[in-house]
mmCIF file of the N, C-alpha and C atoms, coordinates in Angstrom:
data_MODEL
# 
_entry.id   MODEL 
# 
loop_
_atom_site.group_PDB 
_atom_site.id 
_atom_site.type_symbol 
_atom_site.label_atom_id 
_atom_site.label_alt_id 
_atom_site.label_comp_id 
_atom_site.label_asym_id 
_atom_site.label_entity_id 
_atom_site.label_seq_id 
_atom_site.pdbx_PDB_ins_code 
_atom_site.Cartn_x 
_atom_site.Cartn_y 
_atom_site.Cartn_z 
_atom_site.occupancy 
_atom_site.B_iso_or_equiv 
_atom_site.pdbx_formal_charge 
_atom_site.auth_seq_id 
_atom_site.auth_comp_id 
_atom_site.auth_asym_id 
_atom_site.auth_atom_id 
_atom_site.pdbx_PDB_model_num 
ATOM 1   N N  . MET A 1 1  ? 138.807 -30.365 68.247 1.00 0.00 ? 1  MET A N  1 
ATOM 2   C CA . MET A 1 1  ? 138.333 -29.007 67.239 1.00 0.00 ? 1  MET A CA 1 
ATOM 3   C C  . MET A 1 1  ? 139.217 -28.929 66.832 1.00 0.00 ? 1  MET A C  1 
ATOM 4   N N  . ASN A 1 2  ? 138.929 -28.085 65.311 1.00 0.00 ? 2  ASN A N  1 
ATOM 5   C CA . ASN A 1 2  ? 139.671 -28.196 64.033 1.00 0.00 ? 2  ASN A CA 1 
ATOM 6   C C  . ASN A 1 2  ? 140.003 -26.565 63.931 1.00 0.00 ? 2  ASN A C  1 
ATOM 7   N N  . LEU A 1 3  ? 141.115 -26.106 64.680 1.00 0.00 ? 3  LEU A N  1 
ATOM 8   C CA . LEU A 1 3  ? 141.554 -24.628 64.507 1.00 0.00 ? 3  LEU A CA 1 
ATOM 9   C C  . LEU A 1 3  ? 141.698 -24.332 63.092 1.00 0.00 ? 3  LEU A C  1 
ATOM 10  N N  . PHE A 1 4  ? 141.653 -25.006 62.223 1.00 0.00 ? 4  PHE A N  1 
ATOM 11  C CA . PHE A 1 4  ? 141.356 -24.489 60.234 1.00 0.00 ? 4  PHE A CA 1 
ATOM 12  C C  . PHE A 1 4  ? 140.284 -24.033 59.690 1.00 0.00 ? 4  PHE A C  1 
ATOM 13  N N  . ASN A 1 5  ? 139.151 -24.668 60.854 1.00 0.00 ? 5  ASN A N  1 
ATOM 14  C CA . ASN A 1 5  ? 137.704 -24.011 60.628 1.00 0.00 ? 5  ASN A CA 1 
ATOM 15  C C  . ASN A 1 5  ? 137.671 -22.713 61.318 1.00 0.00 ? 5  ASN A C  1 
ATOM 16  N N  . GLN A 1 6  ? 138.583 -22.445 61.610 1.00 0.00 ? 6  GLN A N  1 
ATOM 17  C CA . GLN A 1 6  ? 137.725 -20.835 62.642 1.00 0.00 ? 6  GLN A CA 1 
ATOM 18  C C  . GLN A 1 6  ? 137.877 -19.667 61.556 1.00 0.00 ? 6  GLN A C  1 
ATOM 19  N N  . HIS A 1 7  ? 138.790 -19.399 60.505 1.00 0.00 ? 7  HIS A N  1 
ATOM 20  C CA . HIS A 1 7  ? 138.818 -19.029 59.795 1.00 0.00 ? 7  HIS A CA 1 
ATOM 21  C C  . HIS A 1 7  ? 137.755 -18.130 59.073 1.00 0.00 ? 7  HIS A C  1 
ATOM 22  N N  . PRO A 1 8  ? 137.965 -16.654 59.370 1.00 0.00 ? 8  PRO A N  1 
ATOM 23  C CA . PRO A 1 8  ? 136.736 -15.859 58.701 1.00 0.00 ? 8  PRO A CA 1 
ATOM 24  C C  . PRO A 1 8  ? 136.015 -16.606 57.232 1.00 0.00 ? 8  PRO A C  1 
ATOM 25  N N  . LYS A 1 9  ? 134.618 -16.816 56.987 1.00 0.00 ? 9  LYS A N  1 
ATOM 26  C CA . LYS A 1 9  ? 134.326 -16.944 55.728 1.00 0.00 ? 9  LYS A CA 1 
ATOM 27  C C  . LYS A 1 9  ? 135.428 -16.623 54.676 1.00 0.00 ? 9  LYS A C  1 
ATOM 28  N N  . GLU A 1 10 ? 135.307 -15.189 54.615 1.00 0.00 ? 10 GLU A N  1 
ATOM 29  C CA . GLU A 1 10 ? 135.628 -15.138 53.214 1.00 0.00 ? 10 GLU A CA 1 
ATOM 30  C C  . GLU A 1 10 ? 136.891 -15.789 52.863 1.00 0.00 ? 10 GLU A C  1 
ATOM 31  N N  . LEU A 1 11 ? 137.824 -16.105 53.827 1.00 0.00 ? 11 LEU A N  1 
ATOM 32  C CA . LEU A 1 11 ? 139.075 -16.666 54.040 1.00 0.00 ? 11 LEU A CA 1 
ATOM 33  C C  . LEU A 1 11 ? 138.875 -18.165 53.550 1.00 0.00 ? 11 LEU A C  1 
ATOM 34  N N  . GLN A 1 12 ? 137.960 -18.140 54.346 1.00 0.00 ? 12 GLN A N  1 
ATOM 35  C CA . GLN A 1 12 ? 137.433 -19.993 53.705 1.00 0.00 ? 12 GLN A CA 1 
ATOM 36  C C  . GLN A 1 12 ? 137.306 -20.386 52.154 1.00 0.00 ? 12 GLN A C  1 
ATOM 37  N N  . GLN A 1 13 ? 136.536 -19.359 51.780 1.00 0.00 ? 13 GLN A N  1 
ATOM 38  C CA . GLN A 1 13 ? 136.059 -19.303 50.790 1.00 0.00 ? 13 GLN A CA 1 
ATOM 39  C C  . GLN A 1 13 ? 137.087 -18.735 48.842 1.00 0.00 ? 13 GLN A C  1 
ATOM 40  N N  . LYS A 1 14 ? 138.061 -17.812 49.805 1.00 0.00 ? 14 LYS A N  1 
ATOM 41  C CA . LYS A 1 14 ? 139.047 -17.594 49.166 1.00 0.00 ? 14 LYS A CA 1 
ATOM 42  C C  . LYS A 1 14 ? 140.253 -18.724 48.386 1.00 0.00 ? 14 LYS A C  1 
ATOM 43  N N  . SER A 1 15 ? 139.846 -18.163 47.017 1.00 0.00 ? 15 SER A N  1 
ATOM 44  C CA . SER A 1 15 ? 140.706 -19.394 46.190 1.00 0.00 ? 15 SER A CA 1 
ATOM 45  C C  . SER A 1 15 ? 142.108 -18.436 45.476 1.00 0.00 ? 15 SER A C  1 
ATOM 46  N N  . SER A 1 16 ? 143.268 -19.468 45.864 1.00 0.00 ? 16 SER A N  1 
ATOM 47  C CA . SER A 1 16 ? 144.114 -18.716 45.533 1.00 0.00 ? 16 SER A CA 1 
ATOM 48  C C  . SER A 1 16 ? 145.487 -19.439 44.764 1.00 0.00 ? 16 SER A C  1 
ATOM 49  N N  . LEU A 1 17 ? 146.304 -19.360 44.685 1.00 0.00 ? 17 LEU A N  1 
ATOM 50  C CA . LEU A 1 17 ? 147.421 -20.236 43.717 1.00 0.00 ? 17 LEU A CA 1 
ATOM 51  C C  . LEU A 1 17 ? 146.929 -21.337 43.587 1.00 0.00 ? 17 LEU A C  1 
ATOM 52  N N  . PHE A 1 18 ? 146.588 -21.569 42.339 1.00 0.00 ? 18 PHE A N  1 
ATOM 53  C CA . PHE A 1 18 ? 146.565 -22.798 41.878 1.00 0.00 ? 18 PHE A CA 1 
ATOM 54  C C  . PHE A 1 18 ? 145.403 -24.136 42.493 1.00 0.00 ? 18 PHE A C  1 
ATOM 55  N N  . GLY A 1 19 ? 143.996 -22.511 42.753 1.00 0.00 ? 19 GLY A N  1 
ATOM 56  C CA . GLY A 1 19 ? 142.888 -23.366 43.232 1.00 0.00 ? 19 GLY A CA 1 
ATOM 57  C C  . GLY A 1 19 ? 143.336 -24.146 44.602 1.00 0.00 ? 19 GLY A C  1 
ATOM 58  N N  . LEU A 1 20 ? 144.514 -23.832 45.592 1.00 0.00 ? 20 LEU A N  1 
ATOM 59  C CA . LEU A 1 20 ? 144.676 -24.177 46.560 1.00 0.00 ? 20 LEU A CA 1 
ATOM 60  C C  . LEU A 1 20 ? 143.440 -23.479 47.891 1.00 0.00 ? 20 LEU A C  1 
ATOM 61  N N  . SER A 1 21 ? 143.294 -24.175 48.579 1.00 0.00 ? 21 SER A N  1 
ATOM 62  C CA . SER A 1 21 ? 142.826 -22.971 49.870 1.00 0.00 ? 21 SER A CA 1 
ATOM 63  C C  . SER A 1 21 ? 143.990 -22.413 50.582 1.00 0.00 ? 21 SER A C  1 
ATOM 64  N N  . HIS A 1 22 ? 143.172 -21.277 51.235 1.00 0.00 ? 22 HIS A N  1 
ATOM 65  C CA . HIS A 1 22 ? 143.595 -20.231 51.686 1.00 0.00 ? 22 HIS A CA 1 
ATOM 66  C C  . HIS A 1 22 ? 144.852 -20.324 52.466 1.00 0.00 ? 22 HIS A C  1 
ATOM 67  N N  . THR A 1 23 ? 144.375 -20.981 53.637 1.00 0.00 ? 23 THR A N  1 
ATOM 68  C CA . THR A 1 23 ? 145.590 -22.209 54.387 1.00 0.00 ? 23 THR A CA 1 
ATOM 69  C C  . THR A 1 23 ? 146.731 -22.607 53.621 1.00 0.00 ? 23 THR A C  1 
ATOM 70  N N  . ASP A 1 24 ? 146.305 -23.275 52.775 1.00 0.00 ? 24 ASP A N  1 
ATOM 71  C CA . ASP A 1 24 ? 147.440 -24.093 51.810 1.00 0.00 ? 24 ASP A CA 1 
ATOM 72  C C  . ASP A 1 24 ? 148.203 -23.023 51.182 1.00 0.00 ? 24 ASP A C  1 
ATOM 73  N N  . SER A 1 25 ? 147.664 -22.462 50.605 1.00 0.00 ? 25 SER A N  1 
ATOM 74  C CA . SER A 1 25 ? 148.780 -21.090 50.045 1.00 0.00 ? 25 SER A CA 1 
ATOM 75  C C  . SER A 1 25 ? 149.537 -20.339 50.857 1.00 0.00 ? 25 SER A C  1 
ATOM 76  N N  . LEU A 1 26 ? 149.240 -20.117 52.059 1.00 0.00 ? 26 LEU A N  1 
ATOM 77  C CA . LEU A 1 26 ? 149.959 -19.623 52.899 1.00 0.00 ? 26 LEU A CA 1 
ATOM 78  C C  . LEU A 1 26 ? 151.178 -20.511 53.619 1.00 0.00 ? 26 LEU A C  1 
ATOM 79  N N  . LEU A 1 27 ? 151.216 -21.965 53.483 1.00 0.00 ? 27 LEU A N  1 
ATOM 80  C CA . LEU A 1 27 ? 152.295 -22.665 53.578 1.00 0.00 ? 27 LEU A CA 1 
ATOM 81  C C  . LEU A 1 27 ? 153.026 -22.669 52.350 1.00 0.00 ? 27 LEU A C  1 
ATOM 82  N N  . VAL A 1 28 ? 152.519 -22.802 51.034 1.00 0.00 ? 28 VAL A N  1 
ATOM 83  C CA . VAL A 1 28 ? 153.413 -22.544 49.613 1.00 0.00 ? 28 VAL A CA 1 
ATOM 84  C C  . VAL A 1 28 ? 154.370 -21.188 50.187 1.00 0.00 ? 28 VAL A C  1 
ATOM 85  N N  . TYR A 1 29 ? 153.684 -20.276 50.570 1.00 0.00 ? 29 TYR A N  1 
ATOM 86  C CA . TYR A 1 29 ? 154.150 -19.360 50.614 1.00 0.00 ? 29 TYR A CA 1 
ATOM 87  C C  . TYR A 1 29 ? 155.421 -18.722 51.837 1.00 0.00 ? 29 TYR A C  1 
ATOM 88  N N  . ALA A 1 30 ? 155.343 -19.366 52.412 1.00 0.00 ? 30 ALA A N  1 
ATOM 89  C CA . ALA A 1 30 ? 155.668 -19.999 53.948 1.00 0.00 ? 30 ALA A CA 1 
ATOM 90  C C  . ALA A 1 30 ? 157.679 -20.704 53.347 1.00 0.00 ? 30 ALA A C  1 
ATOM 91  N N  . LEU A 1 31 ? 157.080 -21.865 52.373 1.00 0.00 ? 31 LEU A N  1 
ATOM 92  C CA . LEU A 1 31 ? 158.172 -22.539 51.989 1.00 0.00 ? 31 LEU A CA 1 
ATOM 93  C C  . LEU A 1 31 ? 159.348 -21.612 50.968 1.00 0.00 ? 31 LEU A C  1 
ATOM 94  N N  . VAL A 1 32 ? 158.529 -20.730 50.278 1.00 0.00 ? 32 VAL A N  1 
ATOM 95  C CA . VAL A 1 32 ? 158.912 -19.958 48.964 1.00 0.00 ? 32 VAL A CA 1 
ATOM 96  C C  . VAL A 1 32 ? 159.792 -18.627 49.677 1.00 0.00 ? 32 VAL A C  1 
ATOM 97  N N  . TYR A 1 33 ? 159.460 -18.182 50.678 1.00 0.00 ? 33 TYR A N  1 
ATOM 98  C CA . TYR A 1 33 ? 159.435 -17.265 52.424 1.00 0.00 ? 33 TYR A CA 1 
ATOM 99  C C  . TYR A 1 33 ? 161.113 -17.875 52.522 1.00 0.00 ? 33 TYR A C  1 
ATOM 100 N N  . ILE A 1 34 ? 161.235 -19.102 53.206 1.00 0.00 ? 34 ILE A N  1 
ATOM 101 C CA . ILE A 1 34 ? 162.571 -19.527 53.581 1.00 0.00 ? 34 ILE A CA 1 
ATOM 102 C C  . ILE A 1 34 ? 163.422 -19.716 52.795 1.00 0.00 ? 34 ILE A C  1 
ATOM 103 N N  . ILE A 1 35 ? 163.040 -19.968 50.969 1.00 0.00 ? 35 ILE A N  1 
ATOM 104 C CA . ILE A 1 35 ? 163.886 -20.519 50.081 1.00 0.00 ? 35 ILE A CA 1 
ATOM 105 C C  . ILE A 1 35 ? 164.243 -19.009 49.641 1.00 0.00 ? 35 ILE A C  1 
ATOM 106 N N  . PHE A 1 36 ? 163.860 -18.167 48.822 1.00 0.00 ? 36 PHE A N  1 
ATOM 107 C CA . PHE A 1 36 ? 163.855 -16.645 49.259 1.00 0.00 ? 36 PHE A CA 1 
ATOM 108 C C  . PHE A 1 36 ? 164.734 -15.999 49.894 1.00 0.00 ? 36 PHE A C  1 
ATOM 109 N N  . LEU A 1 37 ? 164.567 -16.037 51.512 1.00 0.00 ? 37 LEU A N  1 
ATOM 110 C CA . LEU A 1 37 ? 165.514 -16.208 52.303 1.00 0.00 ? 37 LEU A CA 1 
ATOM 111 C C  . LEU A 1 37 ? 167.247 -16.386 52.426 1.00 0.00 ? 37 LEU A C  1 
ATOM 112 N N  . ILE A 1 38 ? 167.166 -17.361 51.939 1.00 0.00 ? 38 ILE A N  1 
ATOM 113 C CA . ILE A 1 38 ? 168.398 -18.409 51.620 1.00 0.00 ? 38 ILE A CA 1 
ATOM 114 C C  . ILE A 1 38 ? 169.032 -17.969 50.527 1.00 0.00 ? 38 ILE A C  1 
ATOM 115 N N  . VAL A 1 39 ? 168.284 -17.873 49.551 1.00 0.00 ? 39 VAL A N  1 
ATOM 116 C CA . VAL A 1 39 ? 168.999 -17.623 48.494 1.00 0.00 ? 39 VAL A CA 1 
ATOM 117 C C  . VAL A 1 39 ? 169.333 -16.143 48.265 1.00 0.00 ? 39 VAL A C  1 
ATOM 118 N N  . ILE A 1 40 ? 168.729 -15.310 49.073 1.00 0.00 ? 40 ILE A N  1 
ATOM 119 C CA . ILE A 1 40 ? 169.372 -13.655 49.284 1.00 0.00 ? 40 ILE A CA 1 
ATOM 120 C C  . ILE A 1 40 ? 170.605 -13.137 49.889 1.00 0.00 ? 40 ILE A C  1 
ATOM 121 N N  . LYS A 1 41 ? 170.176 -14.412 50.932 1.00 0.00 ? 41 LYS A N  1 
ATOM 122 C CA . LYS A 1 41 ? 171.972 -14.219 51.893 1.00 0.00 ? 41 LYS A CA 1 
ATOM 123 C C  . LYS A 1 41 ? 172.988 -14.945 51.190 1.00 0.00 ? 41 LYS A C  1 
ATOM 124 N N  . ALA A 1 42 ? 172.779 -16.063 50.781 1.00 0.00 ? 42 ALA A N  1 
ATOM 125 C CA . ALA A 1 42 ? 174.099 -16.711 50.371 1.00 0.00 ? 42 ALA A CA 1 
ATOM 126 C C  . ALA A 1 42 ? 174.142 -15.821 49.024 1.00 0.00 ? 42 ALA A C  1 
ATOM 127 N N  . LYS A 1 43 ? 173.511 -16.055 48.390 1.00 0.00 ? 43 LYS A N  1 
ATOM 128 C CA . LYS A 1 43 ? 173.761 -15.821 46.734 1.00 0.00 ? 43 LYS A CA 1 
ATOM 129 C C  . LYS A 1 43 ? 174.509 -14.445 46.695 1.00 0.00 ? 43 LYS A C  1 
ATOM 130 N N  . VAL A 1 44 ? 172.669 -13.471 46.801 1.00 0.00 ? 44 VAL A N  1 
ATOM 131 C CA . VAL A 1 44 ? 173.403 -12.230 46.541 1.00 0.00 ? 44 VAL A CA 1 
ATOM 132 C C  . VAL A 1 44 ? 173.596 -11.362 47.857 1.00 0.00 ? 44 VAL A C  1 
ATOM 133 N N  . LYS A 1 45 ? 174.269 -11.867 48.959 1.00 0.00 ? 45 LYS A N  1 
ATOM 134 C CA . LYS A 1 45 ? 175.218 -11.650 49.947 1.00 0.00 ? 45 LYS A CA 1 
ATOM 135 C C  . LYS A 1 45 ? 174.347 -9.529  50.684 1.00 0.00 ? 45 LYS A C  1 
ATOM 136 N N  . TRP A 1 46 ? 173.292 -10.025 50.695 1.00 0.00 ? 46 TRP A N  1 
ATOM 137 C CA . TRP A 1 46 ? 172.452 -8.643  51.674 1.00 0.00 ? 46 TRP A CA 1 
ATOM 138 C C  . TRP A 1 46 ? 171.978 -8.739  52.566 1.00 0.00 ? 46 TRP A C  1 
ATOM 139 N N  . HIS A 1 47 ? 172.310 -7.978  53.291 1.00 0.00 ? 47 HIS A N  1 
ATOM 140 C CA . HIS A 1 47 ? 172.560 -7.964  55.198 1.00 0.00 ? 47 HIS A CA 1 
ATOM 141 C C  . HIS A 1 47 ? 171.440 -8.948  55.878 1.00 0.00 ? 47 HIS A C  1 
ATOM 142 N N  . PRO A 1 48 ? 171.358 -9.466  56.500 1.00 0.00 ? 48 PRO A N  1 
ATOM 143 C CA . PRO A 1 48 ? 170.474 -10.257 56.943 1.00 0.00 ? 48 PRO A CA 1 
ATOM 144 C C  . PRO A 1 48 ? 168.677 -10.011 57.311 1.00 0.00 ? 48 PRO A C  1 
ATOM 145 N N  . PHE A 1 49 ? 169.541 -8.406  58.541 1.00 0.00 ? 49 PHE A N  1 
ATOM 146 C CA . PHE A 1 49 ? 167.954 -7.598  58.480 1.00 0.00 ? 49 PHE A CA 1 
ATOM 147 C C  . PHE A 1 49 ? 166.949 -7.272  57.351 1.00 0.00 ? 49 PHE A C  1 
ATOM 148 N N  . ILE A 1 50 ? 167.994 -6.628  56.621 1.00 0.00 ? 50 ILE A N  1 
ATOM 149 C CA . ILE A 1 50 ? 167.005 -6.217  55.205 1.00 0.00 ? 50 ILE A CA 1 
ATOM 150 C C  . ILE A 1 50 ? 166.464 -7.374  54.329 1.00 0.00 ? 50 ILE A C  1 
ATOM 151 N N  . ALA A 1 51 ? 167.437 -8.789  54.058 1.00 0.00 ? 51 ALA A N  1 
ATOM 152 C CA . ALA A 1 51 ? 166.374 -9.767  53.281 1.00 0.00 ? 51 ALA A CA 1 
ATOM 153 C C  . ALA A 1 51 ? 165.144 -10.174 54.355 1.00 0.00 ? 51 ALA A C  1 
ATOM 154 N N  . LEU A 1 52 ? 165.235 -9.864  55.988 1.00 0.00 ? 52 LEU A N  1 
ATOM 155 C CA . LEU A 1 52 ? 164.273 -10.413 56.653 1.00 0.00 ? 52 LEU A CA 1 
ATOM 156 C C  . LEU A 1 52 ? 163.130 -9.439  56.226 1.00 0.00 ? 52 LEU A C  1 
ATOM 157 N N  . LEU A 1 53 ? 163.508 -8.332  56.546 1.00 0.00 ? 53 LEU A N  1 
ATOM 158 C CA . LEU A 1 53 ? 162.362 -6.893  55.723 1.00 0.00 ? 53 LEU A CA 1 
ATOM 159 C C  . LEU A 1 53 ? 161.560 -6.682  54.794 1.00 0.00 ? 53 LEU A C  1 
ATOM 160 N N  . LEU A 1 54 ? 162.477 -7.266  53.646 1.00 0.00 ? 54 LEU A N  1 
ATOM 161 C CA . LEU A 1 54 ? 161.861 -7.370  52.435 1.00 0.00 ? 54 LEU A CA 1 
ATOM 162 C C  . LEU A 1 54 ? 161.170 -8.606  52.043 1.00 0.00 ? 54 LEU A C  1 
ATOM 163 N N  . ALA A 1 55 ? 161.705 -9.986  52.518 1.00 0.00 ? 55 ALA A N  1 
ATOM 164 C CA . ALA A 1 55 ? 160.671 -10.933 52.383 1.00 0.00 ? 55 ALA A CA 1 
ATOM 165 C C  . ALA A 1 55 ? 159.578 -10.515 53.327 1.00 0.00 ? 55 ALA A C  1 
ATOM 166 N N  . SER A 1 56 ? 159.531 -10.459 54.913 1.00 0.00 ? 56 SER A N  1 
ATOM 167 C CA . SER A 1 56 ? 158.207 -10.012 54.988 1.00 0.00 ? 56 SER A CA 1 
ATOM 168 C C  . SER A 1 56 ? 157.178 -9.167  54.685 1.00 0.00 ? 56 SER A C  1 
ATOM 169 N N  . VAL A 1 57 ? 157.527 -8.138  53.959 1.00 0.00 ? 57 VAL A N  1 
ATOM 170 C CA . VAL A 1 57 ? 156.845 -7.198  53.352 1.00 0.00 ? 57 VAL A CA 1 
ATOM 171 C C  . VAL A 1 57 ? 155.941 -8.065  52.136 1.00 0.00 ? 57 VAL A C  1 
ATOM 172 N N  . ILE A 1 58 ? 156.820 -8.567  51.381 1.00 0.00 ? 58 ILE A N  1 
ATOM 173 C CA . ILE A 1 58 ? 156.497 -9.487  50.623 1.00 0.00 ? 58 ILE A CA 1 
ATOM 174 C C  . ILE A 1 58 ? 155.506 -10.589 50.808 1.00 0.00 ? 58 ILE A C  1 
ATOM 175 N N  . LEU A 1 59 ? 155.874 -11.568 51.602 1.00 0.00 ? 59 LEU A N  1 
ATOM 176 C CA . LEU A 1 59 ? 154.811 -12.297 52.462 1.00 0.00 ? 59 LEU A CA 1 
ATOM 177 C C  . LEU A 1 59 ? 153.694 -11.907 53.007 1.00 0.00 ? 59 LEU A C  1 
ATOM 178 N N  . GLY A 1 60 ? 153.674 -10.267 53.687 1.00 0.00 ? 60 GLY A N  1 
ATOM 179 C CA . GLY A 1 60 ? 152.450 -10.184 54.062 1.00 0.00 ? 60 GLY A CA 1 
ATOM 180 C C  . GLY A 1 60 ? 151.744 -10.118 52.848 1.00 0.00 ? 60 GLY A C  1 
ATOM 181 N N  . ILE A 1 61 ? 152.201 -9.288  51.616 1.00 0.00 ? 61 ILE A N  1 
ATOM 182 C CA . ILE A 1 61 ? 151.235 -8.846  50.591 1.00 0.00 ? 61 ILE A CA 1 
ATOM 183 C C  . ILE A 1 61 ? 150.713 -9.880  49.994 1.00 0.00 ? 61 ILE A C  1 
ATOM 184 N N  . LEU A 1 62 ? 151.889 -11.321 49.791 1.00 0.00 ? 62 LEU A N  1 
ATOM 185 C CA . LEU A 1 62 ? 150.764 -12.469 49.297 1.00 0.00 ? 62 LEU A CA 1 
ATOM 186 C C  . LEU A 1 62 ? 149.915 -12.651 50.080 1.00 0.00 ? 62 LEU A C  1 
ATOM 187 N N  . ALA A 1 63 ? 150.185 -12.746 51.001 1.00 0.00 ? 63 ALA A N  1 
ATOM 188 C CA . ALA A 1 63 ? 149.185 -13.544 52.119 1.00 0.00 ? 63 ALA A CA 1 
ATOM 189 C C  . ALA A 1 63 ? 146.940 -12.856 52.221 1.00 0.00 ? 63 ALA A C  1 
ATOM 190 N N  . GLY A 1 64 ? 148.084 -11.521 51.481 1.00 0.00 ? 64 GLY A N  1 
ATOM 191 C CA . GLY A 1 64 ? 146.647 -10.655 51.485 1.00 0.00 ? 64 GLY A CA 1 
ATOM 192 C C  . GLY A 1 64 ? 146.309 -9.843  51.738 1.00 0.00 ? 64 GLY A C  1 
ATOM 193 N N  . MET A 1 65 ? 147.398 -9.155  52.852 1.00 0.00 ? 65 MET A N  1 
ATOM 194 C CA . MET A 1 65 ? 147.159 -8.067  53.630 1.00 0.00 ? 65 MET A CA 1 
ATOM 195 C C  . MET A 1 65 ? 147.269 -6.926  53.074 1.00 0.00 ? 65 MET A C  1 
ATOM 196 N N  . ASP A 1 66 ? 146.184 -5.768  53.381 1.00 0.00 ? 66 ASP A N  1 
ATOM 197 C CA . ASP A 1 66 ? 146.749 -4.684  52.771 1.00 0.00 ? 66 ASP A CA 1 
ATOM 198 C C  . ASP A 1 66 ? 147.951 -3.544  52.928 1.00 0.00 ? 66 ASP A C  1 
ATOM 199 N N  . ILE A 1 67 ? 148.465 -3.131  51.911 1.00 0.00 ? 67 ILE A N  1 
ATOM 200 C CA . ILE A 1 67 ? 150.013 -2.825  52.742 1.00 0.00 ? 67 ILE A CA 1 
ATOM 201 C C  . ILE A 1 67 ? 149.697 -1.787  53.735 1.00 0.00 ? 67 ILE A C  1 
ATOM 202 N N  . PRO A 1 68 ? 148.573 -0.832  53.930 1.00 0.00 ? 68 PRO A N  1 
ATOM 203 C CA . PRO A 1 68 ? 149.065 -0.571  55.147 1.00 0.00 ? 68 PRO A CA 1 
ATOM 204 C C  . PRO A 1 68 ? 149.127 -1.134  56.432 1.00 0.00 ? 68 PRO A C  1 
ATOM 205 N N  . ASP A 1 69 ? 148.488 -2.495  56.332 1.00 0.00 ? 69 ASP A N  1 
ATOM 206 C CA . ASP A 1 69 ? 148.589 -3.283  57.328 1.00 0.00 ? 69 ASP A CA 1 
ATOM 207 C C  . ASP A 1 69 ? 149.854 -3.930  57.232 1.00 0.00 ? 69 ASP A C  1 
ATOM 208 N N  . VAL A 1 70 ? 150.600 -4.236  56.292 1.00 0.00 ? 70 VAL A N  1 
ATOM 209 C CA . VAL A 1 70 ? 152.031 -4.968  56.033 1.00 0.00 ? 70 VAL A CA 1 
ATOM 210 C C  . VAL A 1 70 ? 152.673 -3.663  57.152 1.00 0.00 ? 70 VAL A C  1 
ATOM 211 N N  . ALA A 1 71 ? 152.638 -3.028  56.352 1.00 0.00 ? 71 ALA A N  1 
ATOM 212 C CA . ALA A 1 71 ? 153.638 -1.103  57.224 1.00 0.00 ? 71 ALA A CA 1 
ATOM 213 C C  . ALA A 1 71 ? 153.554 -1.532  58.438 1.00 0.00 ? 71 ALA A C  1 
ATOM 214 N N  . ASP A 1 72 ? 151.703 -1.552  59.562 1.00 0.00 ? 72 ASP A N  1 
ATOM 215 C CA . ASP A 1 72 ? 151.621 -1.229  60.439 1.00 0.00 ? 72 ASP A CA 1 
ATOM 216 C C  . ASP A 1 72 ? 152.250 -2.734  61.181 1.00 0.00 ? 72 ASP A C  1 
ATOM 217 N N  . ALA A 1 73 ? 152.258 -4.216  60.708 1.00 0.00 ? 73 ALA A N  1 
ATOM 218 C CA . ALA A 1 73 ? 152.559 -5.425  60.907 1.00 0.00 ? 73 ALA A CA 1 
ATOM 219 C C  . ALA A 1 73 ? 154.300 -5.019  61.250 1.00 0.00 ? 73 ALA A C  1 
ATOM 220 N N  . VAL A 1 74 ? 154.840 -4.437  60.331 1.00 0.00 ? 74 VAL A N  1 
ATOM 221 C CA . VAL A 1 74 ? 156.802 -4.547  60.362 1.00 0.00 ? 74 VAL A CA 1 
ATOM 222 C C  . VAL A 1 74 ? 156.909 -3.585  61.493 1.00 0.00 ? 74 VAL A C  1 
ATOM 223 N N  . GLN A 1 75 ? 156.195 -2.414  61.199 1.00 0.00 ? 75 GLN A N  1 
ATOM 224 C CA . GLN A 1 75 ? 156.480 -1.865  62.423 1.00 0.00 ? 75 GLN A CA 1 
ATOM 225 C C  . GLN A 1 75 ? 156.447 -2.004  64.186 1.00 0.00 ? 75 GLN A C  1 
ATOM 226 N N  . THR A 1 76 ? 155.581 -2.674  64.392 1.00 0.00 ? 76 THR A N  1 
ATOM 227 C CA . THR A 1 76 ? 154.904 -2.703  65.585 1.00 0.00 ? 76 THR A CA 1 
ATOM 228 C C  . THR A 1 76 ? 156.082 -3.854  65.753 1.00 0.00 ? 76 THR A C  1 
ATOM 229 N N  . GLY A 1 77 ? 156.193 -5.387  65.176 1.00 0.00 ? 77 GLY A N  1 
ATOM 230 C CA . GLY A 1 77 ? 157.431 -6.173  65.084 1.00 0.00 ? 77 GLY A CA 1 
ATOM 231 C C  . GLY A 1 77 ? 158.209 -5.910  65.121 1.00 0.00 ? 77 GLY A C  1 
ATOM 232 N N  . VAL A 1 78 ? 159.012 -5.037  64.850 1.00 0.00 ? 78 VAL A N  1 
ATOM 233 C CA . VAL A 1 78 ? 160.564 -4.586  64.946 1.00 0.00 ? 78 VAL A CA 1 
ATOM 234 C C  . VAL A 1 78 ? 160.615 -3.481  66.037 1.00 0.00 ? 78 VAL A C  1 
ATOM 235 N N  . GLY A 1 79 ? 159.518 -2.308  65.797 1.00 0.00 ? 79 GLY A N  1 
ATOM 236 C CA . GLY A 1 79 ? 159.561 -1.722  67.258 1.00 0.00 ? 79 GLY A CA 1 
ATOM 237 C C  . GLY A 1 79 ? 159.190 -2.412  68.497 1.00 0.00 ? 79 GLY A C  1 
ATOM 238 N N  . ASN A 1 80 ? 158.580 -3.768  68.696 1.00 0.00 ? 80 ASN A N  1 
ATOM 239 C CA . ASN A 1 80 ? 158.920 -4.606  70.251 1.00 0.00 ? 80 ASN A CA 1 
ATOM 240 C C  . ASN A 1 80 ? 159.890 -5.038  69.831 1.00 0.00 ? 80 ASN A C  1 
ATOM 241 N N  . THR A 1 81 ? 161.010 -5.633  68.965 1.00 0.00 ? 81 THR A N  1 
ATOM 242 C CA . THR A 1 81 ? 161.838 -6.341  69.220 1.00 0.00 ? 81 THR A CA 1 
ATOM 243 C C  . THR A 1 81 ? 162.960 -5.294  69.485 1.00 0.00 ? 81 THR A C  1 
ATOM 244 N N  . LEU A 1 82 ? 163.060 -4.078  69.285 1.00 0.00 ? 82 LEU A N  1 
ATOM 245 C CA . LEU A 1 82 ? 164.153 -3.224  69.710 1.00 0.00 ? 82 LEU A CA 1 
ATOM 246 C C  . LEU A 1 82 ? 163.661 -2.410  70.954 1.00 0.00 ? 82 LEU A C  1 
ATOM 247 N N  . ASP A 1 83 ? 162.245 -2.399  71.428 1.00 0.00 ? 83 ASP A N  1 
ATOM 248 C CA . ASP A 1 83 ? 161.971 -1.497  72.308 1.00 0.00 ? 83 ASP A CA 1 
ATOM 249 C C  . ASP A 1 83 ? 162.596 -2.575  73.813 1.00 0.00 ? 83 ASP A C  1 
# 
């Protein structure tokens, strides 16, 4: 059973980032996310929490989530972690 074919049809047909599929684009975004975290922590010397928060919001927006959904996901994730 291929798990990649279980995405909704709009995600399967959605083309983004140089004609890659949505799933492939998410993998590229994840790599960019990791590089961004390393650079912002090592070069800019930001606090890790702020760097993770900013990078997570940017990744959510790039992944195609609506801004209110990104805010809800961050609030739920941080809330569950701190609870």
